[in-house]
N, C-alpha and C positions, 0 to 999 in steps of 0.2 A: 504494500500500500504506500509506504514512504517513497519507494522508487517511482511509482506512478505520479504522485504529487510532485516530486522533484522534476520529473520529465515534463509535466504540464507547465510548471513555472518556467523552466528553461525554454520550452516551446514559445510561451508568451513573450519572453524577452528577446528571442532570436528571430522569430518569424514576424515580419511587418504585418500589421493588421490588414492592409490592403490586399495581401495575398489570400486572405481567408474570405474575401468578398468578391462577387462577380463584377468584373470591371473590364472595359475596353482599354487598350494600351495607351492611346493618346487621341487628342482632338486634332484632326487634320482637315484641310479644305476638301470638300467633296462637291459633286455636281447635282446631287439629288436632295431637294428640299423636302423636309417633313411637311405634312399637312397640319396646319394649326387648327385643330378641331377639338381639343380638350381630351385627347386620348394619347397615351404613350405606349406604342407598340414596340416590341423587342427589336425588330429589324428596321424601324423607322429612323433611328438616330445612329450616327457613326460612332459616337462615344456614349457608353452607358455605365452606370454605377448602381449596384444594388446593395443597399444597406438593409438591416433587419426590417425596418418599417417604412422606408422611404426609398424611392427610386429616382435617379437623375438620368436624363437623356440630353445630349448636345450634338448639334451639327453646325458646321461653318460652311456656308454656301455663298460664294461671291462676297458681297459686303454685308451679309446678314448672319447673325448668330442666333440659332434656334435653341431654345432651352425649354425643357419640360421637367416637371417635378410631380411625382405622385406620392401621396402620404396615406397611411392607414388611418384615416380620420374622415368624419363627416363635417369637420370644422375647416379651419384655414390651413393653407400650405404656403411656404415661402422659399425663395431662393435669393441669396445674396451674392453679388459678384464683386471681385476686386479687393477683397480683404479676407484674411482667415478668421476674423472676428466681426461682430456686428458693427463695431466702430470703424467707420470708413467705407463700409460696403454700400453698394446701391442695392436696395432690397425691393423685391417684387412680392407682394403679399396678395393672396386671393382666396375667395371662398364662394360657395354657391348658396344663395338664400332665396327661397321661394322660386326655385328654378332658374334664377338669373345669376350669372357670374359677376362678382364684384372684385375689382383689382385696384391696388394702389402702388405707386412707386414712392419709395421713401429712402432717405439717407440715414444710415446708422451713425449715431453720435454717442460715444460711450456705450452705456447699456440701454440706450433709448433710441428711438427712431422717429422721424417726422417727415411730412410731405415734402417732395421736391418736384420741380417741373422738368428736370433734366432726365435724359436717358429713357424717355417714354417709348414703350414698344410700338412698332409699326403695326403689329397684330397681337391679339391675345385671345385665348379661349379657356374656359373653365368648365369642368364637368364633375358631377358627383354621382357615383354608382357603386353598388356592392361594398359599401363601407369605406370607399376611397375617394379622395378628392385629387383631381389632376388639373394642373395649370400649365399651359403652353404659351410661349412668348416668341415673338420675332423681334430681334433687337439689332440696332446698327452695330456691326462688329467692331468698328474702329473706336467705339466708346469703351471697349473692354480688352481688345487685342491690338497692341502696337506692332509695328513692322518687325522689330527684333525680339519680341516677347516670346518666351518659351514655356511659361507657366501661367495659370489663372487660378487664383484662390476662389473657392466656392463654399458657401455655407447653405445648408438645407435645414428647414425646421417645419414643424406643424403643431397645431393646437386643436383643442376639441370644440371650440366655440366658433360661431360665424361672427367674428369680430376682428377688427384691425388692432385692437388694444389688449387682447387677452394674452396671458403668458403662454409660452410654448410648452408642449408636453415632452417633446424631444427635439434635439438639434444635432447636426453632424457637420463636420468640416472636412474638406478634401482639397487637394491641389491637383488640377488637371494639367497634364503635360500637353503642350501645343507643338505640333509639327508643322512648320511653315510650308 
């Protein structure tokens, strides 16, 4: 028993957490744009990341960055770009209330966030089905990916309420490798 516990501890210290989760290698430009319809299908995005209760999809087509997030919730989902923390990230929060998708763009400041008029999506869609909420966005890529950039920090979160102000139930951080 002691050997099994020691092996588990060593495994946790040696194996990066990303190896244990389903993930595409990197985000690279592609020619096929996802359909922004509020659903995240496995083959729709060139980059995917599966966490225990949230999924991320990303594709980069021409000058557009497509981003999708699905959370195991009937409340809100969010994706933040440009910072490994809420502070400094551009946040996209959304939920479905009375069958209608609601979305806000906010800027993270410290442990808070507030409305911003920058980085507005060119398209967005939200759907809630089977205990999951999905938000899809089409964004101007140059707002998040510079010519020489090789990484993009992304945060994901979800909450249980249909509210832009309620606390998250879970949040995740990842760094997406970019292949120019």
